[in-house]
C-alpha positions as CSV (number, residue, x, y, z in Angstrom):
1,M,70.8,55.0,21.3
2,G,67.8,55.0,23.7
3,E,67.5,56.0,27.3
4,L,69.9,54.8,30.0
5,A,68.3,53.7,33.3
6,N,68.9,55.8,36.4
7,P,68.8,53.3,39.3
8,A,69.6,55.8,42.0
9,L,66.0,57.1,42.4
10,P,64.2,53.7,42.6
11,L,66.9,52.5,45.0
12,L,66.6,55.5,47.3
13,T,62.8,55.2,47.2
14,S,62.9,51.5,48.1
15,L,65.3,52.3,51.0
16,F,63.0,54.8,52.6
17,A,59.6,53.2,51.9
18,S,58.2,50.1,53.5
19,K,57.7,47.0,51.3
20,E,54.0,47.7,51.2
21,A,54.4,51.3,50.1
22,V,57.3,51.0,47.6
23,A,55.1,51.1,44.5
24,T,53.1,54.1,45.8
25,A,56.3,55.9,46.8
26,G,57.8,55.3,43.4
27,G,54.7,56.6,41.7
28,V,54.6,59.8,43.8
29,T,58.3,60.3,43.2
30,G,57.9,59.9,39.5
31,C,55.0,62.4,39.5
32,I,57.0,65.0,41.4
33,F,59.9,64.6,38.9
34,Q,57.5,65.0,36.0
35,L,55.9,68.1,37.6
36,G,59.4,69.6,38.0
37,A,60.1,68.9,34.4
38,V,57.0,70.8,33.4
39,I,57.2,73.7,35.9
40,G,61.0,74.2,36.0
41,P,61.4,75.8,32.6
42,W,58.3,78.0,33.1
43,V,59.7,79.3,36.4
44,A,63.1,79.8,34.9
45,G,61.6,81.8,32.1
46,L,59.6,83.9,34.4
47,S,62.6,84.7,36.6
48,I,64.6,85.7,33.5
49,D,61.8,87.9,32.3
50,W,61.2,89.5,35.6
51,T,64.9,90.2,36.5
52,L,66.1,90.7,32.9
53,G,69.0,88.5,33.7
54,Y,70.1,85.0,34.5
55,G,71.3,85.6,38.1
56,L,68.1,84.5,39.9
57,T,67.7,81.5,37.6
58,W,71.2,80.2,38.4
59,L,70.5,80.8,42.1
60,L,67.3,78.8,41.9
61,L,69.1,76.0,40.1
62,A,71.7,76.0,42.9
63,V,69.3,76.2,45.8
64,A,66.7,73.7,44.7
65,P,68.9,70.6,44.9
66,L,70.2,71.8,48.3
67,V,66.6,72.0,49.6
68,G,66.0,68.5,48.2
69,C,69.1,67.2,49.9
70,L,67.9,68.7,53.2
71,C,64.5,67.1,52.8
72,L,66.1,63.7,52.0
73,S,68.5,64.0,55.0
74,S,65.5,64.7,57.3
75,L,64.2,61.2,56.3
76,Y,67.4,59.4,57.2
77,G,66.3,58.7,60.8
78,R,63.0,57.3,59.6
79,R,64.8,54.8,57.3
80,T,66.0,52.7,60.3
81,E,62.6,52.8,61.9
82,T,60.9,51.6,58.6
83,A,63.5,48.9,58.1
84,A,62.8,47.5,61.6
85,Q,59.1,47.0,60.8
């Protein structure tokens, strides 16, 4: 069936980066996502091994996206400044 494209990430990246920096911002964003794909299962496995349960793992899975949302919302004011340039 193949992979389906996820246009949300490139769209958000293009909204927050200037025209000159869109490619770099997209590359950095992709790199961070790939690091998360590599490190995430390892951290989840460690938390399960250390706590002998899944509670901390579920907490991390719930808190990490919230931290990401807070980081993204902190950039919201910068979006209008970048768009004006």
